[in-house]
SERO-4910 file (N, C-alpha, C, O; in steps of 0.05 Angstrom, whole numbers):
BEGIN
 pado doro    nc1    nc2    nc3   cac1   cac2   cac3    cc1    cc2    cc3    oc1    oc2    oc3
  Met    A    -69   -429    296    -74   -422    269    -50   -414    256    -33   -399    264
  Gln    A    -49   -429    231    -19   -424    212    -26   -424    183    -41   -440    171
  Val    A    -13   -405    174    -14   -396    141     12   -396    131     30   -387    146
  Gln    A     17   -403    110     44   -404     93     40   -400     62     23   -409     47
  Gly    A     61   -382     58     64   -375     27     82   -354     19    100   -345     33
  Leu    A     78   -347     -3     98   -323    -17     85   -296     -7     61   -291     -8
  Ile    A    105   -282      2     89   -258     12     83   -239     -8    103   -234    -22
  Lys    A     58   -226    -15     49   -205    -30     40   -183    -16     48   -182      7
  Lys    A     24   -163    -24     10   -146     -1    -11   -160      0    -23   -174    -17
  Met    A    -17   -155     26    -43   -165     37    -67   -154     21    -67   -132     10
  Lys    A    -86   -171     21   -116   -164      8   -132   -148     26   -129   -153     49
  Val    A   -147   -130     19   -164   -111     30   -188   -110     24   -195   -120      2
  Ala    A   -210    -98     43   -234    -93     32   -244    -75     48   -233    -75     71
  Leu    A   -264    -55     44   -273    -39     61   -306    -34     61   -318    -27     41
  Gln    A   -321    -40     90   -344    -35     88   -353    -18    113   -342    -19    135
  Ala    A   -376     -2    106   -382     18    131   -356     27    143   -351     23    167
  Asn    A   -338     41    122   -311     54    133   -294     36    147   -272     44    155
  Glu    A   -303      8    153   -285     -5    169   -266    -26    145   -276    -37    126
  Val    A   -238    -26    152   -224    -38    136   -214    -67    145   -205    -72    167
  Ser    A   -217    -84    124   -210   -111    135   -182   -118    118   -178   -107     96
  Tyr    A   -167   -134    128   -149   -149    116   -150   -177    112   -165   -190    126
  Tyr    A   -136   -191     94   -132   -212     84   -108   -227     79    -95   -215     62
  Phe    A    -97   -249     86    -72   -258     81    -70   -263     48    -90   -271     36
  Pro    A    -47   -258     36    -43   -257      9    -41   -289     -5    -38   -296    -28
  Phe    A    -45   -301     13    -39   -337      5    -63   -344     -5    -83   -330     -7
  Glu    A    -62   -374    -12    -82   -386    -19   -106   -384     -1   -101   -378     23
  Gly    A   -128   -388     -8   -156   -380      5   -159   -353     18   -140   -339     12
  Lys    A   -176   -341     33   -182   -317     41   -186   -325     71   -207   -335     80
  Val    A   -168   -320     85   -163   -321    111   -159   -292    122   -140   -279    112
  Pro    A   -170   -284    135   -175   -255    147   -151   -249    169   -142   -266    185
  Val    A   -144   -231    168   -120   -219    185   -133   -203    213   -121   -203    235
  Asn    A   -158   -190    209   -168   -177    225   -167   -192    256   -161   -182    277
  Asp    A   -174   -220    251   -175   -235    283   -156   -244    291   -157   -260    310
  Trp    A   -132   -236    279   -104   -238    290    -94   -217    310    -78   -220    329
  Val    A   -107   -193    301   -100   -170    318   -112   -177    355   -134   -185    362
  Gly    A    -89   -170    369    -86   -174    398    -79   -200    407    -83   -208    429
  Lys    A    -67   -215    384    -56   -245    395    -23   -242    388    -10   -226    374
  Glu    A    -16   -261    400     14   -269    403     19   -281    375     10   -303    368
  Val    A     38   -265    355     39   -281    330     70   -288    323     88   -281    338
  Val    A     75   -301    302     99   -312    296    107   -309    265     95   -325    249
  Ile    A    126   -290    254    130   -294    227    158   -309    220    179   -300    229
  Arg    A    160   -333    204    179   -347    205    189   -343    171    171   -349    155
  Phe    A    211   -334    162    221   -331    137    244   -359    132    265   -364    145
  Ser    A    232   -372    110    245   -397    105    273   -394     87    288   -413     81
  Gly    A    277   -367     81    305   -365     69    303   -367     40    323   -366     26
  Gln    A    277   -371     30    272   -375      0    260   -348     -9    241   -338      3
  Leu    A    273   -336    -33    257   -313    -49    248   -328    -72    260   -348    -82
  Asn    A    220   -314    -82    209   -317   -106    200   -298   -123    182   -286   -113
  Cys    A    206   -289   -145    197   -271   -159    166   -274   -161    155   -294   -170
  Ile    A    152   -249   -151    124   -253   -154    112   -248   -183     88   -251   -186
  Asn    A    125   -240   -203    120   -241   -231    117   -272   -239     98   -287   -238
  Cys    A    143   -276   -248    150   -299   -262    155   -329   -244    158   -351   -255
  Ser    A    155   -325   -211    157   -345   -194    186   -361   -193    189   -381   -180
  Arg    A    206   -348   -210    231   -363   -212    245   -357   -183    242   -337   -170
  Glu    A    260   -376   -176    270   -371   -148    301   -351   -155    315   -353   -175
  Thr    A    304   -333   -134    321   -313   -139    334   -305   -114    322   -302    -94
  Asn    A    364   -300   -116    375   -295    -90    376   -263    -75    383   -256    -52
  Lys    A    366   -248    -95    356   -216    -89    332   -212    -99    326   -220   -122
  Ile    A    317   -200    -83    291   -181    -90    295   -151   -106    297   -130    -93
  Phe    A    295   -151   -123    289   -118   -134    265   -103   -135    244   -116   -140
  Gly    A    263    -74   -132    236    -66   -126    216    -78   -108    222    -80    -85
  Glu    A    186    -89   -117    169    -98   -105    163   -123   -109    141   -130   -118
  Gly    A    189   -143    -99    183   -173   -102    192   -182   -133    183   -203   -143
  Leu    A    208   -166   -144    218   -178   -175    245   -185   -177    262   -171   -167
  Cys    A    251   -210   -192    281   -223   -198    287   -197   -216    271   -180   -223
  Tyr    A    320   -202   -221    326   -174   -236    315   -180   -262    305   -159   -270
  Pro    A    311   -199   -280    307   -193   -308    273   -183   -307    265   -173   -328
  Cys    A    257   -186   -288    230   -183   -290    234   -148   -279    219   -134   -292
  Phe    A    247   -135   -262    254   -113   -252    266   -100   -279    258    -77   -284
  Arg    A    281   -109   -296    291    -93   -317    270    -92   -342    266    -73   -357
  Asp    A    259   -114   -344    239   -116   -368    204   -117   -366    187   -117   -384
  Ala    A    203   -119   -344    171   -127   -337    152    -96   -336    160    -78   -322
  Pro    A    133    -95   -347    114    -67   -347    109    -62   -322    105    -38   -318
  Gln    A    106    -83   -295    106    -73   -272    127    -58   -260    125    -49   -237
  Ala    A    148    -56   -274    172    -41   -262    182    -19   -279    204     -9   -278
  Ala    A    160    -12   -300    172     11   -321    166     38   -302    150     41   -284
  Pro    A    186     59   -313    189     79   -306    162     99   -299    165    120   -287
  Cys    A    136     91   -309    116    103   -313     97     95   -286     78    108   -278
  Ile    A    108     70   -275     98     66   -251     99     87   -230     80     95   -217
  Ile    A    133     98   -226    131    117   -206    130    146   -222    127    167   -209
  Arg    A    132    147   -242    125    172   -257    106    169   -274    112    167   -298
  Pro    A     82    169   -268     59    165   -283     55    185   -310     41    179   -330
  Glu    A     70    207   -305     74    232   -334     85    222   -350     83    232   -372
  Leu    A    103    195   -344    115    183   -372    105    169   -388    113    167   -412
  Cys    A     80    155   -377     65    138   -389     57    142   -415     47    164   -421
  Glu    A     62    118   -436     56    120   -468     36     96   -468     41     77   -483
  Ala    A     17     95   -456      1     69   -459    -24     79   -482    -31     65   -501
  His    A    -36    103   -477    -50    121   -490    -41    124   -524    -55    127   -544
  Leu    A    -18    121   -522     -2    122   -552     -1     94   -566      2     91   -590
  Gly    A     -5     74   -547      4     47   -558     27     35   -553     33     14   -567
  Lys    A     46     44   -533     71     44   -531     75     32   -499     58     33   -482
  Gly    A     98     22   -496    103     12   -468    121    -12   -465    126    -24   -486
  Arg    A    131    -21   -446    149    -49   -447    129    -74   -458    138    -92   -472
  Asp    A     98    -73   -449     83    -91   -459     57    -87   -463     38    -93   -447
  Val    A     55    -77   -488     30    -58   -496      6    -70   -489     -9    -55   -478
  Glu    A     -2    -95   -492    -26   -113   -484    -30   -105   -447    -52   -104   -436
  Trp    A     -7   -100   -434     -6   -100   -406    -17    -76   -406    -41    -72   -399
  Glu    A      0    -55   -415     -7    -24   -413    -37    -17   -421    -51     -1   -409
  Glu    A    -44    -32   -443    -70    -20   -445    -90    -32   -425   -111    -19   -421
  Gln    A    -85    -52   -414   -102    -65   -392   -102    -49   -363   -119    -50   -345
  His    A    -78    -36   -365    -74    -27   -330    -73      0   -334    -85     13   -316
  His    A    -59     18   -359    -54     43   -358    -74     59   -375    -82     82   -370
  Asn    A    -83     42   -400    -99     59   -416   -126     55   -413   -143     49   -430
  Gln    A   -131     58   -384   -156     56   -370   -165     88   -354   -150    107   -351
  Pro    A   -186     86   -347   -197    111   -326   -181    109   -301   -176     89   -288
  His    A   -173    134   -296   -152    139   -276   -160    158   -265   -169    176   -278
  Ile    A   -158    158   -230   -164    184   -217   -142    197   -203   -122    182   -199
  Val    A   -140    221   -196   -124    243   -183   -139    241   -154   -164    242   -151
  Tyr    A   -122    237   -137   -133    240   -105   -120    252    -87    -96    251    -87
  Leu    A   -133    267    -66   -117    280    -48   -121    259    -21   -142    248    -17
  Ala    A   -102    256     -6   -107    235     16    -94    245     43    -76    261     40
  Leu    A    -99    238     64    -90    245     94    -79    221    102    -97    205    108
  Ser    A    -50    211    104    -40    188    109    -18    202    133    -13    189    153
  Ser    A     -8    225    130     12    241    145      5    267    147     -7    280    165
  Ser    A     16    273    122      9    305    117    -14    302     80    -16    282     65
  Val    A    -23    323     77    -42    316     54    -20    310     28      2    322     25
  Lys    A    -29    290     12    -12    280     -7    -36    279    -33    -61    277    -31
  Val    A    -20    282    -55    -32    279    -81    -18    252    -98      6    248   -103
  Gly    A    -43    235   -105    -34    212   -112    -45    206   -142    -57    223   -155
  Val    A    -41    187   -150    -61    172   -182    -59    142   -175    -43    127   -166
  Thr    A    -83    141   -184    -88    106   -185   -105     98   -208   -114    117   -221
  Arg    A   -112     73   -217   -132     69   -232   -162     66   -212   -165     59   -189
  Glu    A   -186     77   -235   -210     80   -225   -215     53   -202   -222     54   -179
  Ile    A   -211     35   -215   -218      9   -200   -205      1   -177   -213    -18   -164
  Gln    A   -182     16   -169   -166     17   -150   -177     25   -123   -170     16   -101
  Val    A   -194     42   -128   -207     61   -106   -230     36    -86   -247     22    -98
  Pro    A   -225     35    -60   -206     50    -41   -185     32    -35   -173     35    -14
  Thr    A   -178     13    -53   -153      0    -47   -130     16    -41   -118     15    -19
  Arg    A   -123     33    -63   -100     47    -61    -94     62    -34    -72     65    -25
  Trp    A   -118     70    -24   -113     93     -4   -110     71     23    -93     74     40
  Ile    A   -125     51     24   -118     29     46    -89     27     46    -76     33     66
  Asp    A    -78     15     21    -49      5     23    -33     25     32    -13     18     43
  Gln    A    -38     55     29    -17     77     35    -28     83     68    -12     97     79
  Gly    A    -45     77     82    -53     81    108    -69    106    111    -68    117    133
  Ala    A    -83    118     91    -99    142     91   -114    147    114   -124    125    119
  Asn    A   -120    161    130   -148    164    137   -167    169    129   -188    159    137
  Gln    A   -164    188    109   -191    201     92   -172    205     67   -147    207     67
  Ala    A   -193    207     42   -183    212     20   -211    226     -2   -235    221      1
  Ile    A   -202    239    -16   -222    251    -33   -208    250    -64   -184    251    -68
  Ile    A   -230    248    -84   -223    247   -110   -223    275   -121   -240    291   -114
  Leu    A   -204    281   -137   -194    308   -145   -202    309   -172   -214    328   -181
  Ala    A   -195    285   -189   -205    292   -219   -204    259   -230   -190    241   -221
  Glu    A   -222    259   -252   -224    231   -262   -214    239   -292   -217    261   -302
  Val    A   -199    217   -304   -184    216   -327   -186    198   -345   -193    177   -334
  Pro    A   -183    195   -367   -185    166   -380   -160    151   -390   -159    130   -404
  Tyr    A   -136    167   -379   -113    150   -382    -91    163   -364    -92    188   -359
  Arg    A    -70    143   -352    -53    148   -335    -37    175   -344    -38    195   -329
  Gln    A    -26    176   -364    -13    197   -368    -22    223   -363     -5    240   -359
  Leu    A    -43    226   -361    -59    252   -363    -59    254   -330    -48    275   -321
  Ala    A    -68    238   -314    -67    230   -287    -39    244   -275    -38    264   -260
  Gly    A    -20    232   -284      5    237   -277     14    273   -283     30    285   -268
  Glu    A      2    282   -304      6    308   -311    -13    334   -295     -9    358   -295
  Ile    A    -33    320   -284    -42    338   -261    -26    329   -231    -23    346   -213
  Glu    A    -20    310   -228     -2    303   -205     23    327   -210     26    346   -195
  Val    A     36    323   -230     61    346   -229     54    371   -225     66    385   -209
  Phe    A     30    379   -243     26    414   -236     22    412   -206     37    428   -195
  Leu    A      8    400   -188      4    397   -160     33    393   -142     36    405   -121
  Lys    A     46    382   -149     70    372   -129     83    400   -121     99    398   -103
  Asp    A     78    426   -130     94    444   -115     73    453    -90     80    472    -75
  His    A     54    442    -86     36    451    -65     26    425    -52      8    428    -35
  Tyr    A     34    406    -56     27    377    -39     51    356    -46     62    353    -68
  Thr    A     56    345    -26     74    318    -27     64    294    -43     41    286    -43
  Asp    A     79    285    -54     67    254    -68     78    229    -51     79    205    -59
  Lys    A     86    241    -23     99    215    -10     85    211     16     69    228     22
  Thr    A     90    191     33     74    189     56     99    182     75    118    170     66
  Ser    A     97    192    100    115    190    121    105    165    134     85    164    148
  Trp    A    121    143    130    111    114    143    111    118    175     94    108    190
  Gln    A    128    132    183    135    138    209    112    150    224    104    142    246
  Ala    A    102    171    211     82    189    219     54    173    220     37    173    238
  Met    A     52    157    192     24    143    189     18    122    206     -4    117    215
  Val    A     43    106    213     40     80    233     32     90    257     13     81    269
  Lys    A     48    113    266     42    128    293     14    141    295      5    144    318
  Asn    A      0    149    271    -25    162    267    -20    187    275    -38    197    288
  His    A      3    204    269      3    224    272     -4    234    244     10    227    225
  Val    A    -26    249    241    -40    259    216    -42    287    219    -46    298    241
  Ala    A    -39    300    198    -40    329    198    -71    338    202    -85    319    197
  Glu    A    -82    356    207   -110    367    210   -115    381    187   -101    401    184
  Ala    A   -135    374    164   -143    389    140   -171    385    134   -184    366    144
  Asp    A   -178    402    118   -213    392    106   -205    394     76   -199    413     63
  Leu    A   -208    360     69   -201    357     45   -222    366     25   -216    360      1
  Leu    A   -239    375     28   -261    390      7   -245    418      4   -241    428    -18
  Glu    A   -237    427     26   -225    458     19   -206    458      4   -202    474    -14
  Glu    A   -185    432     12   -161    427     -6   -162    421    -34   -144    427    -50
  Lys    A   -189    407    -39   -197    399    -66   -202    427    -81   -193    429   -104
  Glu    A   -214    446    -71   -220    473    -85   -196    483    -85   -192    497   -104
  Asn    A   -175    480    -69   -151    500    -75   -127    484    -95   -108    494   -107
  Ala    A   -136    457    -94   -116    445   -115   -132    449   -145   -118    452   -165
  Ala    A   -161    447   -147   -170    453   -170   -164    483   -184   -160    491   -207
  Tyr    A   -163    493   -165   -161    528   -173   -128    528   -188   -125    540   -209
  Glu    A   -108    515   -176    -82    516   -182    -75    501   -212    -54    502   -224
  Leu    A    -96    488   -219    -89    471   -245    -97    491   -272   -112    510   -268
  Pro    A    -87    485   -296    -94    504   -319   -116    497   -325   -123    475   -317
  Pro    A   -133    514   -342   -159    510   -357   -162    485   -367   -181    472   -359
  Glu    A   -146    474   -383   -148    456   -395   -148    426   -381   -154    405   -392
  Leu    A   -139    427   -356   -142    405   -334   -164    406   -315   -176    389   -302
  Gln    A   -168    440   -317   -198    436   -290   -219    426   -301   -239    425   -287
  Asp    A   -221    416   -331   -244    406   -340   -245    370   -332   -264    355   -340
  Phe    A   -225    362   -318   -225    340   -309   -229    337   -282   -225    315   -271
  Val    A   -238    363   -267   -239    362   -240   -268    344   -230   -290    352   -238
  Ser    A   -267    324   -214   -286    308   -208   -314    324   -193   -309    339   -175
  Asp    A   -335    320   -200   -359    323   -184   -363    312   -160   -374    325   -142
  Asn    A   -355    290   -157   -357    274   -128   -338    286   -108   -314    287   -108
  Asp    A   -354    294    -92   -336    311    -67   -342    295    -39   -339    306    -17
  Glu    A   -350    268    -41   -347    252    -18   -315    252     -7   -294    252    -19
  Val    A   -321    252     20   -295    254     40   -295    219     43   -314    207     53
  Phe    A   -272    208     34   -280    173     45   -260    176     74   -238    187     75
  Asp    A   -274    162     98   -263    160    119   -250    130    124   -263    113    112
  Leu    A   -233    122    136   -220     98    134   -213     94    161   -199    110    173
  Lys    A   -226     68    175   -213     62    197   -204     41    201   -219     24    193
  Tyr    A   -181     33    212   -161     10    211   -165     -9    243   -174      2    263
  Pro    A   -157    -36    242   -164    -52    264   -136    -46    282   -116    -60    279
  Val    A   -138    -28    296   -112    -21    318   -122    -14    338   -136      6    340
  Ile    A   -112    -35    362   -116    -30    388   -104     -8    396   -117     10    406
  Glu    A    -80     -4    394    -61     14    407    -37     24    380    -23      9    368
  Phe    A    -38     50    376    -15     58    356     17     56    371     20     54    396
  Pro    A     33     55    357     63     55    371     66     91    376     53    110    366
  Thr    A     87     91    395     93    122    403    124    126    386    132    147    377
  Lys    A    136    106    386    158    100    366    156     76    347    144     56    355
  Ala    A    167     76    324    164     58    305    193     51    295    209     68    287
  Lys    A    201     21    294    221     13    287    215    -12    266    202    -31    275
  Ser    A    224    -13    241    216    -24    216    239    -47    224    262    -44    232
  Ile    A    220    -75    216    237   -104    220    238   -106    191    222    -96    175
  Lys    A    258   -119    188    265   -136    157    276   -167    164    294   -173    179
  Leu    A    263   -180    151    272   -208    156    298   -219    143    301   -243    144
  Asp    A    314   -205    132    339   -206    125    352   -212    151    360   -234    159
  Lys    A    351   -190    164    363   -189    189    352   -205    212    366   -214    229
  Met    A    331   -206    211    311   -223    236    294   -241    220    272   -234    214
  Pro    A    303   -265    214    281   -287    202    261   -295    217    242   -305    205
  Glu    A    260   -293    244    241   -304    258    229   -275    278    244   -262    292
  Val    A    206   -270    276    197   -248    287    174   -260    307    156   -276    299
  Gln    A    175   -252    331    146   -254    354    143   -227    365    160   -210    371
  Gly    A    114   -227    369    104   -208    383     75   -205    387     59   -220    375
  Lys    A     68   -189    400     34   -176    400     26   -167    383     34   -144    381
  Leu    A     11   -173    365      0   -156    338    -25   -135    356    -46   -140    368
  Ala    A    -11   -114    351    -28    -88    364    -45    -82    344    -68    -77    350
  Gly    A    -39    -82    321    -58    -64    292    -48    -72    274    -27    -85    275
  Ile    A    -62    -66    249    -50    -62    220    -66    -37    210    -89    -31    215
  Lys    A    -48    -24    197    -50      0    178    -37      1    157    -14     -8    158
  Gly    A    -47      9    136    -30      9    114    -27    -16    103    -47    -29    100
  Gln    A      0    -27     96      8    -50     92     23    -61    116     37    -81    115
  Tyr    A     20    -46    136     39    -49    159     28    -66    182      6    -59    190
  Trp    A     41    -88    194     34    -94    221     44    -85    241     69    -84    240
  Leu    A     34    -75    263     40    -53    283     43    -74    314     24    -84    326
  Phe    A     67    -76    320     67    -96    343     74    -85    371     92    -69    374
  Ser    A     64    -91    385     62    -75    418     82    -63    427     80    -45    443
  Asp    A    107    -72    415    132    -60    427    142    -38    410    163    -29    416
  Gly    A    130    -28    389    137     -9    370    150    -20    343    153     -7    323
  Arg    A    157    -43    346    165    -54    319    141    -52    293    117    -57    296
  Val    A    150    -46    275    132    -50    250    139    -68    230    163    -71    225
  Phe    A    122    -81    216    130   -105    194    117    -97    166     93   -103    165
  Asn    A    128    -85    144    115    -80    115    116   -100    100    136   -107     87
  Trp    A     87   -116    101     80   -135     81     91   -128     58    107   -143     47
  Arg    A     83   -105     48     89   -103     15    116    -98      5    122    -98    -19
  Asn    A    137    -90     33    163    -89     27    180   -119     26    203   -121     19
  His    A    162   -141     37    168   -160     37    161   -182     16    162   -207     19
  Ser    A    152   -168     -9    144   -185    -26    161   -201    -37    183   -192    -44
  Gly    A    152   -234    -41    176   -245    -56    190   -269    -34    206   -286    -41
  Tyr    A    181   -265     -5    194   -274     18    176   -299     25    153   -293     32
  Asn    A    180   -323     24    171   -347     32    169   -346     64    189   -350     78
  Val    A    144   -342     74    145   -347    102    120   -365    112    100   -371     98
  Glu    A    123   -371    140     98   -383    153     94   -369    179    109   -367    198
  Val    A     69   -360    177     59   -342    199     40   -357    218     22   -371    208
  Ser    A     43   -354    246     23   -373    258     13   -357    285     23   -335    290
  Gln    A     -5   -367    302     -9   -358    327      7   -369    345     16   -391    339
  Val    A     14   -358    371     22   -374    389      2   -375    407    -12   -356    413
  Glu    A      0   -403    417    -19   -414    437     -5   -401    458     18   -394    459
  Glu    A    -29   -400    479    -27   -389    506     -8   -407    522     11   -399    535
  Ser    A    -13   -428    521      4   -456    532     35   -451    523     53   -446    539
  Ser    A     37   -453    500     71   -452    490     77   -420    497    101   -418    504
  Lys    A     66   -402    498     74   -378    509     79   -381    537     99   -368    545
  Ser    A     69   -392    550     76   -390    582     99   -407    582    118   -399    597
  Gln    A    102   -430    567    127   -448    571    152   -434    566    172   -435    579
  Thr    A    147   -418    542    174   -404    530    185   -382    553    209   -380    558
  Glu    A    160   -365    567    169   -346    587    184   -363    611    204   -353    622
  Leu    A    175   -386    618    187   -397    645    219   -405    638    236   -410    656
  Phe    A    225   -406    614    254   -415    603    270   -390    597    293   -391    589
***
């Protein structure tokens, strides 16, 4: 089995709490079937912007050439700091894009990926956002009409919750014990009255189970710039990471814009390689 194309983040789906992954290339090729197999990732050396497709010598941000990183709405400051968003005011790098993506219903959530973290995403990105971050559990805290307001709530809660995930803890499945329903009540209490009105009545705690045979005890990140060919047994997938049985981990999202060929190693080929 072999697939190839330009890396973007893996596509995901959730059914009965089980996470399914698909390659971001043409067609809908499932990745879960590759877990437990010997696999190879080969980088061709070519980089392309995932926004405008132009070939580039260097990737900026998550898969962008420099002009797109400088000018495209996907790299605007409000992507990282949603409280700065002006989409609801009809402003932004690309007003039409902002209207479609940021002047839309958003949620503020609490998630367990390492410790309890607070985050923001579009309503239609549930549960994709949680899966991409490798969360084991998540709960909706607030529902708001546009991005800036979600960012405002997030800012109020940053003194109490982190907005970052420790990727090392996440891939090793070292997750803090916490009652997210109780955390939601505590978080809602911290908000000023005008923001408490947006607290969601949805108290469902979402559980996410990933296709992992074994979690690593130590984690070492792989970069294709330094190692253009990576081979190993795929022990699992969590977040946007491939977990290899020897403790190496490969972040798909961080390699957006890289042209690769990914294949399974046939048992006969593997045996011949081991002989030499």
